[in-house]
C-alpha positions as CSV (number, residue, x, y, z in Angstrom):
1,X,20.3,20.4,-5.8
2,X,18.4,23.7,-5.9
3,X,19.3,26.2,-8.5
4,X,20.7,29.5,-7.0
5,X,18.6,31.4,-9.6
6,X,15.4,29.9,-8.2
7,X,16.0,30.5,-4.5
8,X,16.2,33.6,-2.4
9,X,19.7,34.5,-1.1
10,X,20.3,34.3,2.6
11,X,23.1,36.4,4.1
12,X,25.8,34.5,6.0
13,X,28.8,36.0,7.8
14,X,31.9,33.8,7.9
15,X,35.5,34.2,9.0
16,X,38.3,33.1,6.8
17,X,42.0,33.3,7.4
18,X,44.5,35.6,5.7
19,X,45.6,33.0,3.2
20,X,42.1,32.1,2.2
21,X,41.3,35.8,1.8
22,X,44.3,36.4,-0.4
23,X,43.5,33.4,-2.6
24,X,39.9,34.3,-2.9
25,X,40.7,37.8,-4.1
26,X,43.3,36.4,-6.5
27,X,40.8,33.9,-8.0
28,X,38.1,36.5,-8.1
29,X,40.3,38.9,-10.1
30,X,41.6,36.2,-12.4
31,X,38.1,34.7,-13.2
32,X,36.4,38.1,-13.2
33,X,33.6,36.9,-10.9
34,X,32.7,38.1,-7.4
35,X,34.2,36.6,-4.2
36,X,30.6,35.8,-3.1
37,X,30.0,33.8,-6.3
38,X,33.2,31.8,-5.7
39,X,32.1,31.0,-2.2
40,X,28.6,30.0,-3.4
41,X,30.2,27.7,-6.0
42,X,32.5,26.1,-3.3
43,X,29.5,25.5,-1.0
44,X,27.5,24.0,-3.9
45,X,30.4,21.7,-4.7
46,X,30.9,20.7,-1.1
47,X,27.2,19.9,-0.7
48,X,27.2,17.8,-3.9
49,X,30.2,15.8,-2.7
50,X,28.6,15.1,0.7
51,X,24.9,14.6,-0.2
52,X,25.0,10.9,0.1
53,X,26.6,11.1,3.5
54,X,23.9,13.6,4.7
55,X,20.9,11.6,3.3
56,X,22.1,8.1,4.3
57,X,20.4,7.1,7.6
58,X,23.2,4.7,8.4
59,X,25.6,7.6,8.9
60,X,23.5,8.5,11.9
61,X,24.8,5.4,13.7
62,X,28.4,6.7,13.6
63,X,29.5,7.8,17.0
64,X,26.4,6.4,18.9
65,X,28.6,4.2,21.1
66,X,30.7,5.9,23.7
67,X,34.3,4.9,23.5
68,X,34.4,3.6,27.1
69,X,31.5,1.2,26.4
70,X,32.6,0.0,23.0
71,X,34.0,-3.5,22.8
72,X,37.6,-3.5,21.7
73,X,37.5,-6.9,20.1
74,X,34.7,-6.5,17.5
75,X,36.9,-7.1,14.5
76,X,38.0,-10.5,15.9
77,X,34.8,-11.6,17.7
78,X,32.1,-9.9,15.5
79,X,29.9,-13.1,15.5
80,X,29.4,-12.7,19.3
81,X,27.9,-9.3,19.0
């Protein structure tokens, strides 16, 4: 994962709901860090937790078969496929 200090910041505009906004403000005041920093930390954590799913080529196979063409008995007759 790239360090935030070594990369240029890119501006993003996002919408959050009222509850998220209230909690973000509360946490920001409590921890004495900016709301933007909390959001960056949350994004970093989400990326870290999902990196293997993003980089694993097998995940690209998920959803390739349309539901109507997918056999419904694969679990039972898997050797036939």
